[in-house]
Every structure is written in structure tokens, then in C-alpha cells.
C-alpha positions in Angstrom: 6.4 16.8 -7.8 6.3 20.5 -9.7 4.1 20.4 -13.1 7.5 19.8 -15.4 8.4 16.8 -12.9 5.2 15.4 -13.1 4.9 15.3 -16.8 8.1 14.4 -17.3 8.2 11.3 -14.6 4.6 10.8 -13.9 4.3 8.4 -16.9 7.5 6.5 -16.0 6.6 6.4 -12.6 3.4 4.7 -13.0 5.3 2.3 -15.5 8.2 1.2 -12.6 5.6 1.2 -10.1 3.2 -1.2 -11.8 5.8 -3.4 -13.3 8.0 -3.3 -9.7 4.5 -4.4 -7.8 4.7 -7.7 -9.9 7.9 -8.9 -9.4 8.1 -12.6 -7.7 9.1 -11.5 -4.0 6.2 -8.6 -4.2 3.4 -11.4 -5.7 4.5 -14.0 -3.0 3.9 -11.7 -0.1 0.8 -10.4 -1.8 -0.6 -13.9 -2.4 0.2 -14.9 1.2 -1.4 -12.1 2.6 -4.6 -10.2 0.6 -6.4 -13.8 0.8 -6.8 -12.9 4.9 -8.9 -9.7 4.1 -12.7 -10.0 5.0 -15.9 -8.4 5.6 -16.2 -4.7 4.0 -13.0 -4.1 2.0 -11.1 -1.1 1.4 -7.9 -0.9 -0.8 -6.1 2.1 -0.5 -3.5 2.7 -3.4 -5.6 0.3 -5.2 -3.0 1.5 -8.3 -3.8 -0.7 -11.0 -5.4 -3.6 -9.4 -2.7 -6.1 -8.6 -4.5 -7.5 -5.6 -7.8 -8.1 -7.3 -7.4 -11.7 -8.2 -6.1 -12.5 -4.7 -8.9 -11.2 -2.8 -10.7 -14.3 -1.6 -14.7 -14.3 -2.7 -16.1 -16.3 0.1 -14.8 -14.1 2.4 -15.4 -10.5 1.1 -18.9 -8.7 1.2 -17.8 -5.4 -0.1 -14.4 -4.2 -2.1 -13.7 -0.6 -2.7 -10.5 0.8 -4.1 -9.5 4.3 -3.7 -6.3 6.0 -5.4 -5.3 9.4 -6.7 -4.2 8.4 -10.2 -7.1 8.2 -12.7 -4.9 6.7 -15.2 -4.2 3.5 -12.9 -8.1 3.6 -11.9 -8.5 3.1 -15.5 -6.0 0.5 -15.5 -7.9 -1.3 -12.4 -11.2 -0.9 -14.1 -10.2 -3.2 -16.9 -8.7 -5.3 -14.8 -11.6 -6.1 -12.6 -13.9 -6.5 -15.7 -11.2 -9.1 -17.2 -11.8 -10.9 -13.3 -15.4 -10.7 -13.3 -14.3 -8.9 -9.7 -17.3 -6.5 -8.3 -15.4 -3.8 -7.3 -15.9 0.1 -6.6 -13.5 1.8 -7.6 -13.0 5.7 -6.3 -10.7 8.8 -7.2 -9.7 9.7 -3.6 -6.5 10.3 -1.6 -5.5 8.3 1.8 -5.4 11.5 3.6 -9.3 12.2 3.2 -10.6 8.9 2.7 -14.2 9.2 0.9 -15.2 6.4 3.2 -18.1 6.7 6.0 -16.5 6.2 9.6 -16.9 2.8 10.9 -17.5 1.1 7.8 -15.2 -1.4 7.0 -14.0 -4.5 8.4 -10.9 -4.4 6.5 -8.0 -1.9 5.5 -5.4 -3.0 3.0 -2.2 -1.1 2.5 -0.2 -2.8 0.2 3.5 -1.3 -0.7 1.5 2.7 -0.5 2.4 3.6 2.8 6.1 4.2 1.3 4.6 6.9 -0.9 1.4 8.7 0.9 2.9 12.1 1.8 1.4 12.2 5.6 1.2 9.3 6.5 -0.1 10.3 10.1 -3.1 11.9 8.8 -3.8 8.6 6.6 -3.4 6.3 9.4 -5.9 8.3 11.3 -8.0 7.8 8.5 -7.5 4.4 8.3 -8.8 4.0 12.0 -11.6 6.4 11.8 -13.1 4.3 8.7 -12.0 0.7 10.5 -15.0 -1.0 12.9 -14.4 -2.0 16.1 -11.8 -5.1 15.8 -11.3 -3.9 12.2 -8.0 -5.0 10.4 -5.5 -3.1 8.7 -3.4 -5.3 6.4 -0.3 -3.6 5.3 2.7 -4.9 3.3 5.8 -3.2 2.8 9.3 -2.3 2.2 11.5 -0.4 4.9 14.7 1.3 5.4 17.1 -1.3 5.8 19.3 -2.8 8.7 22.4 -1.6 10.2 24.6 1.5 8.8 25.8 0.8 5.1 22.5 -0.3 3.3 20.3 2.8 5.2 23.3 5.4 4.3 23.0 4.1 0.6 19.2 4.1 0.7 19.3 7.9 2.0 21.9 9.1 -1.2 19.4 7.1 -3.6 16.0 8.6 -2.1 15.7 11.7 -3.9 16.3 10.1 -7.1 14.3 7.1 -6.7 11.7 9.1 -5.7 11.3 11.2 -8.6 11.4 7.9 -10.8 9.2 6.1 -9.0 6.3 7.8 -8.3 6.9 9.5 -5.2 8.3 6.2 -3.0 10.4 6.6 0.0 13.2 4.2 0.5 13.9 5.5 4.2 10.6 5.0 6.1 9.9 2.7 8.9 6.3 1.8 8.2 5.8 -0.4 11.6 7.0 2.3 13.8 4.4 4.8 12.2 1.8 2.2 12.4 2.0 1.7 16.1 2.9 5.3 16.6 -0.7 6.2 15.1 -2.5 4.0 17.8 -2.4 0.2 16.5 -1.2 -2.9 17.8 0.7 -5.2 15.8 -1.6 -8.5 15.7 1.1 -10.7 13.4 4.6 -9.2 11.4 6.8 -11.3 8.9 10.0 -9.3 8.1 13.1 -10.4 5.9 15.5 -8.7 3.7 15.5 -8.2 0.2 18.1 -9.8 -2.0 20.0 -9.6 -5.3 19.1 -6.4 -7.7 16.1 -5.3 -4.9 18.7 -5.3 -1.8 18.5 -1.4 -2.4 14.7 -1.8 -1.1 16.2 -3.0 2.1 13.8 -5.1 4.6 10.3 -6.9 3.3 7.6 -6.5 5.8 3.9 -7.7 5.7 1.6 -8.1 8.7 -1.6 -7.3 10.5 -2.7 -4.6 12.7 -5.5 -3.7 15.4 -6.9 -0.3 16.6 -5.8 -0.4 20.2 -8.6 1.8 21.0 -12.0 2.7 18.9 
């Protein structure tokens, strides 16, 4: 995004993403998946901290959140204080995680693989920081089924990315995860409905690195 677009759309994108990620379909999937995280946990693209209240305190040893947007991190900090949730928040990118190698048991990627510019590098970084048998918990939307919806998504994509902070409607996150050396341990998949149908498929799952 150019500097002019960033000044115009940046605040709008943050608002859209923050509000949209609290919508019922996203909320219900978060409630199902986030409590599974255990041990030393890293959430990439933690944003404003929507997931903080959903982590199971009895299963978590440490929690680190990384995000490139300092304004969203400030919101996450406020939320962590309100929840009395101990979390270390770090400004950084998924493509260059500020985390030591083999130091994490669970990585959470919650509706961020659609936005990260270089998912191949980000997934390689996730594999780097995970301990052997560590898990990647992912929640995403994906390009729709059939021919018509993907065509509509491609037509919408450029404008949507400007409005929604870089979110990409036409990615297939599962194929990107598996092609980056992960095996899928479990997968949930359904279709968005109603006004959210343009988002395509709603997926979530757990992946484990094939070789570490």
C-alpha cells in the first residue's frame, strides 16, 4: 500500500478488520479453536487481541503476540490489562519473527494468512520457532468453491484489499500450509453464508511440521 493509501485507508482498514473479526462466525470458530493452544504460545498477527480472553489459562505457560501494527498492539495491550492477561506484545512481522528457534509449542494464526504478504516465508518462520511436535493452529477464510464465487472474489479483491488492510480473498491457505512442510492433523471446513458469502470457505485446523 502506498503512503497516500496508507494515510487514507490505514485507519479504515484497522476499523474494518477489528469489527469484522468480532462477527459471530469468526467468534464461534475462535471459541472452538483458541482454547486448544497449550504450552509456550505465539500468536502471529495478534491485532487488537480478540483471542486473549479465549486462551485457557490452565494450558498456557507463556503467551507472546506479534503484530506489525503498533496501533493495534496498543489496543491489545489495553485489552490484556482489562483481562489481567499476562502477554508479551512485540512489534514485528510474521516473515521475520522476533522469537528464538524451537522455543514455541503452539503458534496461532487467526485470520492472518490472508493478509501476510509473503506466506511462504512466514510459514518457514513458523516451522523454525516451533519445537518438535509443535502445532500450528490456523483459522482462515479461503477462495470459494465452484466457478462463480471465485470469479466474483477475483473481481472484488483489489478494492477489498484496500478496504480491509491487505486481506486477500483468493488465497487457499490449506494448500500453502501443506506445501510449506506441514501435515494437517485436523480440519474444519464450511461455507460463509448470507452477507459474508463473498468470503468463500471458512476453515480452521491444526497442522504439525512434517520434518523438524
